[in-house]
C-alpha positions as CSV (number, residue, x, y, z in Angstrom):
1,M,-12.8,24.3,-9.6
2,K,-14.0,20.7,-9.2
3,E,-12.4,19.7,-12.5
4,L,-9.2,21.3,-11.6
5,L,-9.0,19.5,-8.2
6,Q,-10.0,16.3,-9.9
7,N,-7.1,16.7,-12.4
8,I,-4.6,17.5,-9.7
9,F,-5.5,14.4,-7.7
10,D,-5.6,12.2,-10.8
11,T,-2.0,13.0,-11.7
12,G,0.0,11.4,-8.9
13,L,0.6,10.1,-5.5
14,G,-1.7,12.7,-4.0
15,F,-4.4,10.1,-4.0
16,A,-2.4,7.6,-2.0
17,T,-1.8,10.2,0.8
18,L,-5.3,11.6,1.1
19,T,-6.9,11.0,4.4
20,K,-10.6,11.0,5.3
21,E,-10.2,14.2,7.3
22,K,-8.5,16.0,4.4
23,L,-11.2,14.9,2.0
24,E,-14.0,16.1,4.3
25,E,-12.2,19.4,4.9
26,L,-11.9,19.9,1.1
27,Q,-15.6,19.1,0.7
28,K,-16.6,21.5,3.5
29,E,-14.5,24.3,1.9
30,L,-16.0,23.8,-1.5
31,V,-19.5,23.8,-0.2
32,E,-18.9,26.9,1.9
33,K,-17.5,28.7,-1.1
34,G,-20.5,27.8,-3.1
35,K,-18.6,25.8,-5.6
36,M,-20.7,22.7,-5.0
37,T,-23.9,21.7,-3.3
38,R,-23.6,19.6,-0.2
39,E,-24.7,16.5,-2.2
40,E,-22.2,17.2,-5.0
41,G,-19.5,17.7,-2.4
42,M,-20.4,14.3,-0.7
43,N,-20.3,12.6,-4.1
44,F,-17.1,14.3,-5.0
45,V,-15.4,13.3,-1.8
46,D,-16.7,9.7,-2.0
47,G,-15.2,9.4,-5.5
48,L,-11.9,10.8,-4.4
49,R,-11.9,8.5,-1.3
50,S,-12.4,5.5,-3.6
51,K,-9.7,6.6,-5.9
52,S,-7.4,7.3,-3.0
53,E,-7.9,3.8,-1.6
54,K,-7.2,2.2,-5.0
55,A,-4.1,4.4,-5.5
56,R,-2.8,3.4,-2.1
57,E,-3.4,-0.3,-2.8
58,Q,-1.6,0.1,-6.2
59,L,1.3,2.0,-4.5
60,D,1.6,-0.8,-1.9
61,L,1.7,-3.4,-4.6
62,W,4.3,-1.5,-6.6
63,I,6.5,-1.0,-3.6
64,A,6.2,-4.7,-2.6
65,R,7.2,-5.7,-6.2
66,R,10.2,-3.3,-6.2
67,V,11.4,-4.6,-2.8
68,E,11.1,-8.2,-4.0
69,E,13.0,-7.4,-7.2
70,Q,15.8,-5.9,-5.1
71,V,15.9,-8.8,-2.7
72,Q,16.2,-11.2,-5.6
73,K,19.0,-9.0,-7.1
74,L,20.9,-9.2,-3.9
75,N,20.4,-12.9,-3.8
76,L,19.4,-12.8,-0.1
77,A,18.1,-15.8,1.7
78,K,14.3,-15.7,2.4
79,K,12.7,-16.9,5.6
80,D,11.6,-20.1,3.8
81,D,15.2,-20.8,2.8
82,I,16.4,-20.3,6.3
83,D,13.6,-22.4,7.8
84,E,14.5,-25.2,5.3
85,L,18.2,-25.1,6.3
86,Q,17.2,-25.2,10.0
87,R,15.1,-28.2,9.3
88,K,18.0,-30.0,7.6
89,I,20.4,-29.1,10.4
90,D,17.9,-30.5,13.0
91,E,17.7,-33.7,10.9
92,L,21.5,-34.0,10.8
93,H,21.7,-33.4,14.6
94,A,19.2,-36.1,15.2
95,L,21.2,-38.5,13.0
96,I,24.4,-37.7,14.7
97,N,22.9,-38.1,18.2
98,K,21.3,-41.4,17.1
99,D,24.6,-42.7,15.8
100,H,26.5,-41.8,19.0
101,Q,24.1,-43.5,21.4
């Protein structure tokens, strides 16, 4: 049973969506059914929690990269680009006001 659950969680986004409560509920259920000792259950849940956190981090990174790729394809201005343009506009306004005084 433990190996089956491990294989299921290893195969996809299941890890990224696991919550602490779900993991503890799973551990409790496995211990109550006699499939694991309490210590085995705690070790199992700790391992899954660690893998879940890593999977979530990897998913976040993957999403950020995909979004960045799409933004680049759309050739959209970034905040830094807009800030630079605003700085140049402010400089031009200052020059114009200086020349008209």
